[in-house]
N, C-alpha and C positions, 0 to 999 in steps of 0.2 A: 164792496164790489165781491163781484164774484171770481172764487177760484175751484176750479178742478183737479179733478186728478181723475184715475183708471182703476179698480183693482180689478184681479182674478183670483177664483181661486184656485188651490190647491187638493187635490183627495187624497186620500190612506187607500189601501188597496181595497177596501171595504164600502167605497165614494161617499166616506167621509170630509168633511170642510178643516182642515188644520192647520193652514195659513192659506196668506194672499201675499202677492208679488203686486207692487204698486206700481204706476205708471204714470210721470209727469205727461197734464195734460194745458195747452192755454188758453180752453177753448171750447165751445158744446161739441167740436167734432173728436170723435173717440180715435180719434191717433197721434200720435208722436210728429211736433211743428218740425219740421226737416233745420229750420233757420235758427232751433236753440240749441246754445253749445251744452253736450253730455254734461260737465259740469254745471254752466248754470241750470242746467234744466233739475239735477240733482240735489242743487241748493233751494230753490224756489220747490222743490217737493215735500224738501224738510222746512224751509221755512212759511208755508203756503198751511200745510198740511199738525206736521206733530205739533208745531208751537202753534196751534190754532184749536181745530177739537183733539190733536194729537193722537197717533200712531195706533193705540191701544184701542180707544174708540171707534179706528177709523177699521181695526180689521178686527173690529167685535172678538177683543180681548183674546186674539190668537197673532203669531208673530206674522211679521212683517220680513216680505223680502226685499230689497230695496236695492238695483242696482247702482253701483260707483262708478265711474270714470274712472281712468289714471288718473286725471291731474287731482279729482275731491279726494282718490286712496294715498298720493303726493302730500295733501293739502291734511292729511287728519279728518277727515269732515265728520268718519263716522264716528268718534271720541266726541262729537257733538252730540250723540242717541245714546240712550241706554243699551247694555249693553241683551240684557235677555228681554229687551221687543224685538230686535231686529237679527236679521241675517245678511248679512254682506254679502251680496251678487256681484263676483269679477268679472267684469265684461269678456267677451270673446277675444275685443280686440286690444285690449291691457298689454304692454308689454312687459313678460315673463323676464326684468332684469333684475340686478341689485339693489337697486333705489327701491323697487316695487315688493320686492323680497323681505327687506327690511321694513317698510312702512306695515305691509300686511303682520310680520312676526310681533311688530307693538303692538298693534290692534289684537291678537289674536293670544299673545300672552295679560292682554288687559280684559278678557274676557270675553270677547267677541268671534261671534262664528263666520264660520265663510262657505259662499254657493260656487262651482264653480261652471259658469253661466256657458253653453252651448258649450259645451266640451268636446276637441276634440286634440285627440291624447299627443305630444311632440315633447321629449325627453326634459324638454326647461323647463316643463310645469311641475315637474314629476319633485323638488323637494317645495313645488307647494299643496300637493296631498295631504302633508300632515297637516294642514291649517282647517282642512274642506272637510267638513260635515254633511255635502251637501254636495252630489257632482250630478249636474244637468246635462241631459243627451238633445240637441233639437234631430225627432226621429224624422222631417223633412229634409234635416242637411245630409244627418249620418244614420244610413241604414239600421234598421233593426239587425237586420244579420252582420252588418259591420260591430254595431252594440254588443250581440253575440260573444263573438270572439273576445272583445275587451273588458263585458264587465268579468271573467274570472282571474285574472289580472290585478285589477282593480278592486275585488273583494277582498285581497289578503290582506289590506290598508281594514286596521281594527277601526268602527264605528263609521263606516262613508257609508251611507244612503244613498240611494239612485235616483233623480223625478223622469220623465219618460214626457215631454214638452212636445209642443205641436200637436197633439192627438186630434186630428178631426174626424174618425170612423169608429165603429165598435169594433171593428173588426183590430184594429192597430192599438188599442186600449188592452184585447186580448189578448194579443202577442206578447204587445209589454208586458204585461201581469203576468203570462207564461215565462217570461223570459227573468224574471224576479223583480222587475222595479219597485220600487216603495211608494211611491208616490205620482203622480199625475198630473198634468195640466194641460190644457186645451178647448177649442173652441164644440166638440164633441159634447164636453160639460156644460161650457157656457164661454159666452166670450166675455175680455172686459164692460165691468159694469161701472156706468160712469158715477159717481157722487160729485155731487157741486155745493159749496156751500159760500157765506157771506164771511167775509175778511173786511179789517179794517184800516182801510189804503192810508200806508204811509207817503209821508211829504218826501219829496226827493231829494228837495235842497239838507234838508235834517240829515238823510243818512247820508249825503254827501260830507255833512257837516262831522261828524260823529267819525267817518269812516277814515278822513284825512287828520281829526286831531287824534287817535289810537295810532297812527302812524310815529307817530311823534317819539321819538328814544324814553323820554318821561313823560304819558301822557298825565294829564288832569283829573283826574276824579273828578272832581266836582265841574268839570266844565263836563265832561262824559254827560252827567246825570242834568248838567244843565239843559242838552240838548235833549236827552230821554223825554224828559218832563214837558218838554213841547210837543211833544207827538204821540199821542194817544194809540197807535198800531206800536209802535217800540217798545214803549214801557209796558205794555201787555205782552207781547213778545217775549221781552228779558225775562219776567214774570213767570211765562210757562215754562221759559227755560231754566231758572232755578227750582222749579217746581218739576219737572219733567221726568223725575226718577234719577237724574244723573248725578245728586248732590245728592249728600246725606242733610237735608236741612232744622235744625235742632231748633231753633225758635223763629217766629216771623221776622218780616219782613218790613222796616217801618219806614222805607224811605226807600227812594231808586238810586241815590247813592250809596245806602246800606246794600242795596244785591248789587250792585258794578265791583265793589271790595269785596264780598262776599265770592265775585267768580275768579276772583284775583286778576295780574295782569295779562296773565297766559288764556287764560278762557276768555276773558275777556277783547283779548285781540281775535282768538277763533271767531268768537260769539259774532262778530263787528263785521270779521272778512267775510263771513258765511251771507250777511244780510248784503256786502255791499258787491259779490258777486252774483248774487241775484237780482237785484235791482240794476246793478252800472254794470254786470259783463254781458249784457245783448252783444255790443261789440266790440272791434280791438280801441276805439277810439275816442271812450272815455279813459280806459283804461292809462292809453298813452297820454293822457292829457294828465292824469293822476301823475305820474313819473314824472312828469315835467316838473309838476305844481312842488313837487317835493324836491329836485334837483334844486329850483327856485328858491325856499322855504335854506335851503342850507347855506345856496351861494351868500341868499342876503344875510343871513348871520354873521357869517362870517366875514363878510364886507361890513357889516354897521359894528362888530367889535371893533372894527379899526376904530370909526370915525362915533362912536357914539355906544359905549358898549350899554348903557343902562336901557337903552332900544331894542339890545338882540333878539330878544323875545317875542315881540312884536315885529319885528323884522323877520323872522322867523314865517311869523302868520303872514304876513304879507304876500311874502310868495306862496306861501301853503294855498293861499285862498286869491291867487291872479288871476287864475284860468276858470274859475269858480264862474260866470257867464259863460265861459264856453263851452264847458261841462252840463248846463242847464240849460243853456239855446236862451238865455233872459237877459235883459238891461243889467248891468251891475251894480244899478244902485236901490231896483226892486231884488234883487235878491240882499243886498247888503240890510236891506229893512227888514227880511226876516231874521235873522242871524246877529246872537247878540254879542260883536265883538267888540271891542276898543274903538272907541271917536278916533284915536290915532290912524290905527288899524285903518279903518273905513275911509278916511278923508285919502292916506296914502292908496287908496285901492279905487278912489275918485279924481285918480290925478290930481288932490291939491295943495299945494306946495307945500313943501316938510323936508325935513332930514329924510324921514320912511318914502316918503315919494319919490324923493331923489333917487335915494341905494336901489330902488325898486326900478328905476326907469335910467340906471347903471345898468343893472343885469340884463334886463330885455337888451338894452344898444348893447350889450357883450355876446351876448349870445344869438343874437340876429344880425352881429358882424357889420355893425354896422360903426366904424373904428371913429368919426366924425362926432356922433354925440357921447360917446364909449370917453371919447378926448372932454367932452364938453362936463357932462355929469362930472368924470375922477377928478376936473379943477375943481367943480363947486364944490368938492366934501371934501378938495386938500388932500384927496388917495393918486400916489404914484402910481401910474397903468404897468408898470413894469412887474407890482405883484399879483394882478390881474389871471393870470394863468394860471397860476400855483393854486392861489384861492378856487378857481373855478373846479383845476384837476381832482385838488379833498373834497370841494365837493360832491363829483361826480362819483369817487370811490367810497364816499359817503353814502350817496345816495343807492347806489348797488348792491353795497356789505347792507347798506338795513333793507331793500325788497327780499334779495336773499333772506336774511334772518326770519322777516313776518312770513311768508310765504313759505316756511319749513323746509330750504331747498337743502 
């Protein structure tokens, strides 16, 4: 499949290209797709470009300036990229609150550089100026006269450089240069240049499988490796990520499982969440279904512990994959043909009689408020109905706490 991005040169005072700003594109039209959320756009840019041809190649060995939304900063997405290759652009609509400040401070101390995009001074941004190496002014939004009054105050901060963007005429370039701007960007020099290349298309059901697996408290490296090995695109991006310059690789990687273990649990989760955001984050429905799947998984596990403790692991999987057909928009039997799950789990998901099937049926009846079927399935499993509210409450608390932990909140 074809993937796209746009790059626009950033020039110094001698009109030499010193860096590029990268913009996400989802087709041949050279414009940001308004239907794509900012955090999804960032994830797709990283996944499609950095983990394919690499930002260094895309930017001809020059720095890449990349826009990061508020959620991307809170999720520490920049930490998946080598700090020496990028400048983090903090978008103008990011809220300068304590949570964002803590995220930026952590990234700054990890060696990342920051640019404040479309900067308009406000006291709330004062503490963020300690991180900024570059301040960008949109001169179509903030007049050069207003900038002239502000620059002397900002120059008091050591090491800060200034970029004038949206320069459209020679006169604007001359005025900005006379004011002492260090860098320049705009249509006067060049329009954003479209870059197209071919990517290996990932299998949607495999992305979902690795995402649901990594959401477990103690995920299995063996299962993750098994899923990755069944998708060339995901395996390729994994190895590209290992070799991106973010890690000190001292020995060759001999297997997909070795690569995942090399990442470690935290980085593996972040990497897979990046993939999931890029592919599953187009709208709210998939993420809501995933949240429900996680809740079901825990509820199934707690119920099964009461009736068949040896099956709790498989009960968790039954709940986790119980909505996979709705997520993928395909019949359950077709989806399960492509997933290496235990036969007992597949049988339960296909409503074939058995303990796991009864547990899953009880969970569905309870969450839908169908008390007749709740009682019927409870009796079949020899469970007292009065324990269900407490177990469900435990499942809700666990799923909410786990979601908060995995999202970095």
